[in-house]
Every structure is written in structure tokens, then in C-alpha cells.
N, C-alpha and C positions, 0 to 999 in steps of 0.2 A: 534555486534554493531548495526545492522539494527533494532533491537527491541527497540531502543531509540525513535523510531517514536511514541511509545505509550505515551511518556511523552508530546508530542505535544497537546494531548487532554486536558492536565492540565496546559498548558503554560499560563502565566499571560498576554501575548500579542502576536501579530502576529510575531514579530521579533524573539522571543524566539522559537516559533513554527517552524519558517523557519530554525533556527539553528538545531533543532532536525531533520527536513526533510533533510537538507544537510548532516548531519552525517549519517543518515540512507541510503541515496542514495549513498554517497561516499563509504560506507562499502559494499553495494551490488555490485557496479561497480568494486571495488577492488577484491571482491571474484569471480566475474564472469570470470575474466581472468584466475584464477586458475582452476575454474570448467570446462571451455571450453577447457583447454589444456589437461585435463584428458583423453579424448578419444585417442588423439595422443600418450599418454604415455602408455596406456594399450593395444592398438590394436596389435594383433600379426603380422599383415602386414599393409602396407600403404593402401591397398584396403579395410581394415575393419574400418578405422577411421570414415568414414561417417555413416556407419551402427551403430557403437557404439554411435556416436553423436546423431543419430536419436532416439535410444533407451533411451539415457539419456534425450533428450528433451521430449519424450513421458512420461517418469516417472515424470519429473518435472511438466509437464502440467496436469498430473493426479490430483495433489493437487488442481489446479484451478477448475477442474471438480467436485471434492468432495466438495469443499467449496461452489460452486454454488448450488449443490444439497442440501447442508445443509441450504442454505438461503431459498430454497423453502419449506423446512420442518418447518423452524422458522416462515415463513409467512411474511407479509408486514413489512418493516422497514421504519418508518416514522419519520420526525423530531418532536422534542418536541414542544408543543405549546409555542408561544411567551408570554413573560410576559406582563402584562398591562403596556403600555407606556403612560398612561394618563397624568402623570406629565410632559412629554416631548412634548406632542402635543400642538399646538398653541390653545389658547383659543378663542372661538368665541365671538365677540363683539355684543351686542344687536343692532338691526337696529333702527335708529332714525327716 
């Protein structure tokens, strides 16, 4: 469900984009509870829970490292140039 955030790029207005953001964040928060209970479920002893949680955190943050490295390979990511807003700009009146 968190992948619905992709649709926010194509939303017709900000309110629809916020709905997609809310769905994505809610699904991530819902999933986080299950993911962070996993170390307690699979640890052989209570003394191993923190170690398994640390390994899990390391593995999940590895994706962030790989993504950042990928951005360096791609190069600069810049916004698209703005469209000509000439029709919306106030018109200058000639000095008298």
C-alpha cells in the first residue's frame, strides 16, 4: 500500500496528493509494528533480541546507502524549468 505515494505525482490537486501521502504513511506505520516485533519472535534468548534488531536495522538502512550511491551515479537532479507565465504577469503601463 505504501507504493500509492507514486500516484501523488499525478494528482490533480494538493488534497488528492495528501490523501495518497496519508495512505502511504499509514501503511508504513502499520507495517513497522509487525517488522519491529520480529526480532523478539525469532531470537533464541531474550539476550539476542537487541542484536537481531541491530542486524535488521543495518540491513534496512543498507537500502538507503545504495539509493544514495545510485543518485551520485545519476548526477544532478534539478527541477524542470518553469513555464512562461507571461500571461499571468502584471502588465507595465507606459509612463506619462
